[in-house]
MIMILUM-486209 format. One record per residue: residue in three letters; x, y, z of N, C-alpha, C, O in turn. Coordinates in Angstrom, 1 decimal. Example, Ala and Ser with C-alpha at 12.3 -4.5 7.8 and 13.67 -1.06 7.14 Angstrom:
residues 2
+------+--------+--------+--------+--------+--------+--------+--------+--------+--------+--------+--------+--------+
: type :   n.c1 :   n.c2 :   n.c3 :  ca.c1 :  ca.c2 :  ca.c3 :   c.c1 :   c.c2 :   c.c3 :   o.c1 :   o.c2 :   o.c3 :
+------+--------+--------+--------+--------+--------+--------+--------+--------+--------+--------+--------+--------+
:  ALA :   13.2 :   -5.7 :    7.8 :   12.3 :   -4.5 :    7.8 :   13.2 :   -3.3 :    7.8 :   14.2 :   -3.3 :    8.5 :
:  SER :   12.8 :   -2.2 :    7.1 :   13.7 :   -1.1 :    7.1 :   12.9 :    0.0 :    7.9 :   13.4 :    1.1 :    8.0 :
+------+--------+--------+--------+--------+--------+--------+--------+--------+--------+--------+--------+--------+
end
This chain:
residues 81
+------+--------+--------+--------+--------+--------+--------+--------+--------+--------+--------+--------+--------+
: type :   n.c1 :   n.c2 :   n.c3 :  ca.c1 :  ca.c2 :  ca.c3 :   c.c1 :   c.c2 :   c.c3 :   o.c1 :   o.c2 :   o.c3 :
+------+--------+--------+--------+--------+--------+--------+--------+--------+--------+--------+--------+--------+
:  MET :   11.1 :   20.4 :  -15.0 :   11.6 :   19.1 :  -14.6 :   12.7 :   18.7 :  -15.5 :   12.5 :   18.7 :  -16.8 :
:  ALA :   13.8 :   18.3 :  -15.0 :   14.9 :   17.8 :  -15.8 :   14.9 :   16.3 :  -15.9 :   14.4 :   15.6 :  -15.0 :
:  SER :   15.4 :   15.7 :  -17.0 :   15.4 :   14.3 :  -17.2 :   16.8 :   13.9 :  -17.6 :   17.4 :   14.5 :  -18.5 :
:  GLU :   17.2 :   12.8 :  -17.1 :   18.5 :   12.2 :  -17.4 :   18.4 :   10.7 :  -17.8 :   17.5 :   10.1 :  -17.3 :
:  GLU :   19.2 :   10.2 :  -18.7 :   19.1 :    8.8 :  -19.1 :   20.5 :    8.2 :  -18.9 :   21.5 :    8.8 :  -19.1 :
:  TYR :   20.4 :    6.9 :  -18.4 :   21.6 :    6.2 :  -18.1 :   21.5 :    4.8 :  -18.8 :   20.4 :    4.1 :  -18.6 :
:  LYS :   22.4 :    4.4 :  -19.6 :   22.5 :    3.0 :  -20.1 :   23.2 :    2.2 :  -19.0 :   24.2 :    2.5 :  -18.5 :
:  ILE :   22.6 :    1.0 :  -18.7 :   23.1 :    0.2 :  -17.6 :   22.9 :   -1.3 :  -17.8 :   21.9 :   -1.6 :  -18.5 :
:  GLU :   23.8 :   -2.1 :  -17.3 :   23.6 :   -3.5 :  -17.5 :   22.7 :   -4.1 :  -16.3 :   22.6 :   -3.5 :  -15.3 :
:  GLY :   22.1 :   -5.2 :  -16.6 :   21.2 :   -5.8 :  -15.7 :   21.8 :   -6.1 :  -14.3 :   21.1 :   -5.9 :  -13.3 :
:  LYS :   23.0 :   -6.5 :  -14.3 :   23.7 :   -6.8 :  -13.0 :   23.9 :   -5.6 :  -12.1 :   24.0 :   -5.7 :  -10.9 :
:  ASP :   23.9 :   -4.4 :  -12.7 :   24.1 :   -3.2 :  -11.9 :   22.8 :   -2.4 :  -11.7 :   22.8 :   -1.3 :  -11.1 :
:  LEU :   21.7 :   -2.9 :  -12.2 :   20.5 :   -2.2 :  -12.2 :   20.0 :   -1.8 :  -10.8 :   19.7 :   -0.6 :  -10.5 :
:  LEU :   19.9 :   -2.8 :   -9.9 :   19.3 :   -2.5 :   -8.6 :   20.2 :   -1.5 :   -7.8 :   19.7 :   -0.6 :   -7.2 :
:  SER :   21.5 :   -1.8 :   -7.8 :   22.4 :   -0.9 :   -7.1 :   22.4 :    0.5 :   -7.6 :   22.4 :    1.5 :   -6.8 :
:  ARG :   22.3 :    0.7 :   -8.9 :   22.2 :    2.1 :   -9.5 :   20.9 :    2.8 :   -9.1 :   20.9 :    4.0 :   -8.8 :
:  VAL :   19.8 :    2.1 :   -9.2 :   18.5 :    2.7 :   -8.8 :   18.6 :    3.1 :   -7.3 :   18.1 :    4.2 :   -7.0 :
:  LYS :   19.1 :    2.3 :   -6.5 :   19.3 :    2.6 :   -5.0 :   20.1 :    3.9 :   -4.9 :   19.8 :    4.8 :   -4.1 :
:  GLU :   21.2 :    4.0 :   -5.6 :   22.1 :    5.2 :   -5.5 :   21.3 :    6.4 :   -6.0 :   21.4 :    7.5 :   -5.3 :
:  ILE :   20.5 :    6.3 :   -7.0 :   19.8 :    7.4 :   -7.5 :   18.7 :    7.9 :   -6.5 :   18.5 :    9.1 :   -6.3 :
:  VAL :   18.0 :    6.9 :   -5.9 :   17.0 :    7.3 :   -4.9 :   17.7 :    8.0 :   -3.7 :   17.1 :    8.9 :   -3.2 :
:  HIS :   18.8 :    7.5 :   -3.3 :   19.5 :    8.1 :   -2.1 :   20.1 :    9.5 :   -2.5 :   20.3 :   10.3 :   -1.5 :
:  GLU :   20.3 :    9.8 :   -3.7 :   20.8 :   11.1 :   -4.1 :   19.7 :   12.2 :   -3.8 :   20.1 :   13.4 :   -3.6 :
:  GLY :   18.5 :   11.8 :   -3.8 :   17.4 :   12.7 :   -3.5 :   17.0 :   13.5 :   -4.7 :   17.6 :   13.4 :   -5.8 :
:  ASN :   16.1 :   14.4 :   -4.6 :   15.6 :   15.3 :   -5.7 :   15.1 :   14.6 :   -6.9 :   15.0 :   15.1 :   -8.0 :
:  VAL :   14.7 :   13.3 :   -6.7 :   14.2 :   12.5 :   -7.8 :   12.7 :   12.4 :   -7.8 :   12.1 :   12.1 :   -6.7 :
:  ARG :   12.1 :   12.7 :   -8.9 :   10.6 :   12.7 :   -8.9 :   10.1 :   11.3 :   -9.4 :    9.1 :   10.8 :   -8.9 :
:  ARG :   10.8 :   10.7 :  -10.4 :   10.3 :    9.4 :  -10.9 :   11.5 :    8.7 :  -11.6 :   12.4 :    9.4 :  -12.2 :
:  ILE :   11.5 :    7.4 :  -11.6 :   12.5 :    6.6 :  -12.3 :   11.7 :    5.7 :  -13.2 :   10.8 :    5.0 :  -12.8 :
:  ILE :   12.2 :    5.6 :  -14.5 :   11.5 :    4.7 :  -15.4 :   12.6 :    3.7 :  -15.9 :   13.7 :    4.1 :  -16.3 :
:  ILE :   12.3 :    2.4 :  -15.9 :   13.2 :    1.4 :  -16.4 :   12.7 :    0.9 :  -17.7 :   11.6 :    0.5 :  -17.8 :
:  LYS :   13.6 :    1.1 :  -18.7 :   13.2 :    0.6 :  -20.1 :   14.1 :   -0.5 :  -20.6 :   15.2 :   -0.6 :  -20.2 :
:  ASN :   13.5 :   -1.4 :  -21.4 :   14.3 :   -2.5 :  -21.9 :   15.1 :   -2.0 :  -23.2 :   15.0 :   -0.8 :  -23.5 :
:  GLU :   15.8 :   -2.9 :  -23.8 :   16.6 :   -2.5 :  -25.0 :   15.8 :   -1.9 :  -26.1 :   16.3 :   -1.1 :  -26.9 :
:  ALA :   14.6 :   -2.4 :  -26.2 :   13.7 :   -1.9 :  -27.3 :   13.1 :   -0.5 :  -27.0 :   12.4 :    0.1 :  -27.8 :
:  GLY :   13.3 :    0.0 :  -25.8 :   12.8 :    1.3 :  -25.4 :   11.4 :    1.2 :  -24.8 :   10.8 :    2.3 :  -24.5 :
:  HIS :   10.9 :    0.0 :  -24.5 :    9.6 :   -0.1 :  -23.8 :    9.8 :    0.0 :  -22.3 :   10.7 :   -0.5 :  -21.7 :
:  SER :    8.9 :    0.8 :  -21.7 :    8.9 :    0.9 :  -20.2 :    8.5 :   -0.4 :  -19.5 :    7.5 :   -1.0 :  -19.8 :
:  LEU :    9.4 :   -0.8 :  -18.6 :    9.1 :   -2.0 :  -17.8 :    8.5 :   -1.7 :  -16.5 :    7.7 :   -2.4 :  -15.9 :
:  LEU :    9.0 :   -0.6 :  -15.9 :    8.6 :   -0.2 :  -14.6 :    8.8 :    1.3 :  -14.4 :    9.8 :    1.8 :  -14.8 :
:  GLU :    7.8 :    1.9 :  -13.8 :    7.8 :    3.3 :  -13.5 :    7.7 :    3.5 :  -12.0 :    6.7 :    3.0 :  -11.4 :
:  ILE :    8.6 :    4.1 :  -11.4 :    8.7 :    4.3 :   -9.9 :    8.5 :    5.7 :   -9.6 :    9.4 :    6.5 :   -9.7 :
:  PRO :    7.3 :    6.1 :   -9.2 :    7.1 :    7.5 :   -8.7 :    7.6 :    7.6 :   -7.3 :    7.3 :    6.8 :   -6.4 :
:  LEU :    8.4 :    8.7 :   -7.1 :    9.0 :    8.9 :   -5.8 :    8.5 :   10.2 :   -5.2 :    8.5 :   11.2 :   -5.9 :
:  SER :    8.2 :   10.2 :   -4.0 :    7.8 :   11.5 :   -3.3 :    8.8 :   11.7 :   -2.1 :    9.4 :   10.7 :   -1.7 :
:  ILE :    8.8 :   12.9 :   -1.7 :    9.7 :   13.2 :   -0.5 :    9.4 :   12.3 :    0.7 :    8.2 :   12.2 :    1.0 :
:  GLY :   10.3 :   11.7 :    1.2 :   10.1 :   10.9 :    2.4 :    9.9 :    9.4 :    2.2 :    9.7 :    8.7 :    3.1 :
:  VAL :    9.8 :    9.0 :    0.9 :    9.6 :    7.6 :    0.6 :   11.0 :    6.9 :    0.7 :   11.8 :    7.1 :   -0.2 :
:  VAL :   11.2 :    6.0 :    1.7 :   12.4 :    5.3 :    1.9 :   12.1 :    4.0 :    2.6 :   11.0 :    3.7 :    3.0 :
:  GLY :   13.2 :    3.2 :    2.7 :   13.2 :    2.0 :    3.5 :   12.1 :    1.0 :    3.1 :   12.1 :    0.5 :    2.0 :
:  VAL :   11.3 :    0.6 :    4.1 :   10.4 :   -0.6 :    4.0 :    9.4 :   -0.3 :    2.9 :    8.9 :   -1.2 :    2.2 :
:  VAL :    9.0 :    0.9 :    2.7 :    8.0 :    1.3 :    1.6 :    8.5 :    0.9 :    0.3 :    7.7 :    0.4 :   -0.6 :
:  LEU :    9.9 :    0.9 :    0.0 :   10.4 :    0.6 :   -1.3 :   10.8 :   -0.9 :   -1.4 :   11.3 :   -1.3 :   -2.5 :
:  LEU :   10.7 :   -1.7 :   -0.4 :   11.1 :   -3.1 :   -0.4 :   10.4 :   -3.8 :   -1.6 :   11.1 :   -4.5 :   -2.3 :
:  PRO :    9.1 :   -3.7 :   -1.8 :    8.5 :   -4.4 :   -3.0 :    9.1 :   -3.9 :   -4.3 :    9.2 :   -4.7 :   -5.3 :
:  VAL :    9.5 :   -2.6 :   -4.4 :   10.1 :   -2.1 :   -5.6 :   11.5 :   -2.7 :   -5.8 :   11.8 :   -3.0 :   -7.0 :
:  TRP :   12.3 :   -2.9 :   -4.8 :   13.6 :   -3.5 :   -4.9 :   13.4 :   -4.9 :   -5.4 :   14.2 :   -5.4 :   -6.3 :
:  VAL :   12.5 :   -5.6 :   -4.9 :   12.2 :   -7.0 :   -5.4 :   11.8 :   -7.0 :   -6.9 :   12.3 :   -7.9 :   -7.6 :
:  ALA :   11.0 :   -6.1 :   -7.3 :   10.6 :   -6.0 :   -8.7 :   11.7 :   -5.7 :   -9.6 :   11.9 :   -6.3 :  -10.7 :
:  ILE :   12.6 :   -4.8 :   -9.2 :   13.8 :   -4.4 :  -10.0 :   14.7 :   -5.6 :  -10.1 :   15.3 :   -5.8 :  -11.1 :
:  GLY :   14.9 :   -6.4 :   -9.0 :   15.7 :   -7.6 :   -9.1 :   15.2 :   -8.6 :  -10.1 :   16.0 :   -9.2 :  -10.8 :
:  ALA :   13.9 :   -8.7 :  -10.1 :   13.3 :   -9.7 :  -11.1 :   13.5 :   -9.2 :  -12.5 :   13.8 :  -10.0 :  -13.4 :
:  ILE :   13.3 :   -7.9 :  -12.7 :   13.5 :   -7.3 :  -14.0 :   14.9 :   -7.4 :  -14.5 :   15.2 :   -7.7 :  -15.6 :
:  ALA :   15.9 :   -7.2 :  -13.6 :   17.3 :   -7.3 :  -13.9 :   17.7 :   -8.7 :  -14.5 :   18.6 :   -8.8 :  -15.2 :
:  ALA :   17.0 :   -9.7 :  -14.0 :   17.3 :  -11.0 :  -14.5 :   16.8 :  -11.3 :  -15.9 :   17.2 :  -12.3 :  -16.5 :
:  LEU :   15.9 :  -10.5 :  -16.4 :   15.3 :  -10.7 :  -17.7 :   16.2 :  -10.5 :  -18.9 :   16.2 :  -11.3 :  -19.9 :
:  THR :   17.0 :   -9.5 :  -18.9 :   17.9 :   -9.2 :  -20.0 :   19.2 :   -8.4 :  -19.5 :   19.3 :   -8.2 :  -18.4 :
:  ALA :   20.1 :   -8.1 :  -20.5 :   21.4 :   -7.6 :  -20.1 :   21.5 :   -6.1 :  -20.0 :   22.2 :   -5.5 :  -19.2 :
:  HIS :   20.7 :   -5.4 :  -20.9 :   20.9 :   -3.9 :  -21.0 :   19.6 :   -3.2 :  -20.8 :   18.5 :   -3.6 :  -21.3 :
:  TYR :   19.6 :   -2.1 :  -20.0 :   18.5 :   -1.3 :  -19.7 :   18.8 :    0.2 :  -19.8 :   20.0 :    0.6 :  -19.9 :
:  THR :   17.8 :    1.0 :  -19.9 :   18.0 :    2.4 :  -19.9 :   17.2 :    2.9 :  -18.7 :   16.0 :    2.6 :  -18.5 :
:  LEU :   17.8 :    3.7 :  -17.8 :   17.1 :    4.3 :  -16.7 :   16.9 :    5.8 :  -17.1 :   17.8 :    6.5 :  -17.5 :
:  VAL :   15.6 :    6.2 :  -17.0 :   15.2 :    7.6 :  -17.2 :   14.9 :    8.1 :  -15.8 :   14.0 :    7.7 :  -15.1 :
:  VAL :   15.6 :    9.2 :  -15.4 :   15.5 :    9.8 :  -14.1 :   14.9 :   11.2 :  -14.2 :   15.6 :   12.0 :  -14.8 :
:  GLU :   13.8 :   11.4 :  -13.7 :   13.2 :   12.7 :  -13.8 :   13.4 :   13.4 :  -12.4 :   13.1 :   12.8 :  -11.4 :
:  LYS :   14.0 :   14.6 :  -12.4 :   14.4 :   15.3 :  -11.2 :   13.7 :   16.6 :  -11.1 :   13.4 :   17.2 :  -12.1 :
:  ASP :   13.4 :   17.0 :   -9.9 :   12.8 :   18.3 :   -9.7 :   13.9 :   19.3 :   -9.9 :   15.1 :   19.1 :   -9.4 :
:  THR :   13.6 :   20.4 :  -10.6 :   14.6 :   21.4 :  -10.8 :   14.2 :   22.6 :   -9.9 :   13.0 :   23.0 :   -9.9 :
:  PRO :   15.2 :   23.2 :   -9.3 :   14.8 :   24.4 :   -8.4 :   14.3 :   25.6 :   -9.3 :   14.8 :   25.7 :  -10.4 :
:  PRO :   13.4 :   26.3 :   -8.8 :   12.9 :   27.5 :   -9.6 :   14.0 :   28.5 :   -9.9 :   14.9 :   28.7 :   -9.1 :
:  ALA :   14.0 :   29.0 :  -11.1 :   15.0 :   29.9 :  -11.5 :   14.7 :   31.3 :  -11.1 :   15.5 :   32.3 :  -11.4 :
+------+--------+--------+--------+--------+--------+--------+--------+--------+--------+--------+--------+--------+
end
């Protein structure tokens, strides 16, 4: 499993998470604050979209209002070699 990290500002947090989810191939997204503490972990499985994620979007919006800078850790499935 591959992992990527993105530094992002609070105002862009929700839109970037939505972009990452729509890219597909994502196993889990972790949102960390400036101190590196996990604020939210979003496990994603194949086929999870739309209404199922609505409470997650609301939570991310609330988190984005707390501070200015976040780190997104994106865990992706890697194809077998």
